[in-house]
N, C-alpha and C positions, 0 to 999 in steps of 0.2 A: 298297104293299109296302115294308117297312123293311129296311135292311141295316146291318150293323156298319160303323162308320167306322174301326175299328182292326184288323179281321181282315186277315190277309195275303191277297193277291190273285194269281191267275194268269190271264193273258190270252193266248189262242191266236188268232192272226189267220191266216185262210186267204185268201190272195190279196194280192199287193203291186203290183197294176197300176192300173187306172183309178180305182177308189175307194180301195183299200188304200194305194196310193202317197201319196195326199193325206191319208189318215187318220193314217198312222204318225207324221209329225212332231208332230202335235197330241197323239197318244197319248203320246209321249215327254214333251212339255211338261206334260201333265196328270199323268203319273206322277211327274215330278220335283217336283211340289208336295205329294205325299202323304207323310205321316210314318208309313208302314208298308211292309213288304216287298211289292214288286210284281215278279213274274216275268213277262216277256213273251217269247213265242215267235212268230216270224214265219215263215210257210210259203208257199213258191211255187217251182215247178220251172221257171218261165219265165225267159228271158234278155231283156235289153233290146235292142229292135230300133229301127231308125231311125224306123219308123212310130209308135212309142210316144212319141217326143219331142214330138209335136203336142199330146197331151192328158194325158200322164201325168207324174209328178213325177221325171223323169230328164233328164240333160243329155248332151251329146255324149260326154263322157269315160266315161260308163257303158255305152256300147254293148258288147254281147257278154258282159256280166257278169250273174250271177244277180240278179234283182230283190230278193229277200228279203235277200241278202247286202249289196247296195249300200245299201239303206235302213237296215238294222240297223247297219252300220258307221258310216254317215254321222251318224246321229242319236244313237247311243250315245256317239260322240266329242263331239258338240256339247253334249249334256246331261250328260256324265260319268256315264253309267249303263250297267250291263251289260244285254245283250239277247242272246237266242239266236235263231238262225235255222236253218231246215231247207230246204236248196236243192232240195226235191223237192215234187211234188204229193202231198197226202194223199188217198189214194183207197181205203183199206181201213178198214172199220169198226173193226177191232181196233186199228189204229194211232191213229186219232182218239180212240178210247175211252181208250187208254193216255195220250195227251197230256192228256186232260181229267180224269184222276184227281187227287184232292186230294193235294198233297205233304205237307201237314201239317193238323193238326186245325183245323176251322172256316175253312179257306181258301175264299175266294170264287172260283169258277172261271167265267170268261167266255169263250165262243166267239164270235168275230166272223167272220162269213162275208162276204167281199168277192169272191165268185166270179161267173163269168158262165155257168155251166152248171147245169142242174137235176139232173144225176146226182149232183153233189157235194152239192147241197141235200138230195137224198133220203137220202144217206149221213148227213148231219148230223141229219136228222129221226129216223132209226133210232137213232142213238147218243143223241140227246137223250132219247128215250123210255126208254132203258135206265138212264140215270143218275138218282141220287136228288136231287142238287143241282147245278144248272148254269143259267147265264144264256146264252141264245143270241140274239145280234143278227145278223139276216140283212139284207144290203143288196142291192138289185137295181134296175137302171134300164136304160131304153132310151135313145133319142136325147135326149129332153127330159123324160121323166117316170120316176118310180120310187117305191120304198117302202123303209122300214126297219121290220122286225117284231122285237119283243122277246119271245122265248119264255122262260118261267121254270119251272124244276122245283125244288121245295123239299120235302124229306122224302118223296121218292117220289111227289109229287103235282104235276100240271101246273097252275100258278097262272095263267100267261099262255100262250096257244097259240103255237106256233112258226110259221114262215112257211108250211110245207107244210100245216099245219092251217087256217091262215087262207085260203090259196090252194090248195085240194086238187088243182087241175088240175096243179100242179107235180109231183105224184106220178105222174101219168099220162104225162108227156112222156118220150120215149125219145131222149135225146141221149147223148153220150159224154163220158167223162172227158177232160181235156186231153191226157193221155198217149196216148190212143187215136186222136187226130186226126193226120192226115197234115200235111205242110207246106202243101199246097194248102188243106186244110180250115182250118188255123189262119189262113191269110191272109184268109179270108172270115169276117168277124165282124159282129155286129149293130152298127149305127152308134150311137155315143155321143158326146156333146159334153163338152168340158172343164167346162162349166157344170153339167151334170147330175152328173158325177163329183164335183165340188166340193160340190154340194148334198147328195149322198148321204153324203159323208165328214163334212160338217158335222152332219148329222142323227145319225150314229153317235156323233160326239164329244159331242153334247148328251146322248144316252142315257148315255154313259160318265161324263160329268160328274155327272149326277144320281145314278148308281149309286155312284161312288167318292167324290165330294166331299160330296154331300148325304145319301148313305145311304138313298136312296129311289128308287122308279121308279113314277110315276103314269101314264105313257103306255105303252100297249100297242103302238102302231105309229104311223107317220106315212106319208102319201103326199105327193109333191111334184111340182112342175112348174118346171123352170128357165126355160121360155119365158114362164110367167105369174108367175115369181118368187114362188112361194107354197108353203108347207108346211102341211098339214092333219093335226092329231093325232087319234088315237082314245084318249080318256082313260079310265082306270079309272073305272067307274060310281060306286063308293063315294066316291072322291075328288071326282068331279064333283058328286055330290049335296051333299057337305059345303060345297063352294065356292059353290054356288048358294043355300045357306041364309043 
């Protein structure tokens, strides 16, 4: 799949915690090398807590502040770039769809999901299916393993399947949006290591580099294990066949 190297880009990131927090500085660095307009919107309704300092990209001075606001301000200042942030969870189809509309002709729109709940993934899946043109990178991981799936819609057709189509069991899980959880529920979360979060963020950066800098995307998804220090790709079959010739 080939993409324009000069068209304007809009990147919407859902989640600025375990994976998103490590992704964002690299996203800024990558965007700063591009000679085309890039609009970035970071979205997260969560605030920095002391427990986050163990494995997320925050420091003591960030406690009590909104995660998206902290990272947006820190790295926009560091790289001299503008960035928008929404200090709220995006939990309505209509709101996400509005964020993903093209602002101008031929704009490449990329949704990056760095969330830890499947109800948000289900929302992203529904909106993905309604849009004519969008790239949807979804990252998910547990304590040591995870995956990043690249879904692509072009001219109203699904070129690469999104996460919930690759893993249809995600559509059946009945969890809740972050805003629907009590304080006690939020305190209980699936264990994740900093290594797994960093590996997930690195995989997303690799996808974005291919999309933005190289203008192509030959990999549909990757699975990874931080304990085995390995990443395994699933490559576009046409590209694989050409490589093997």
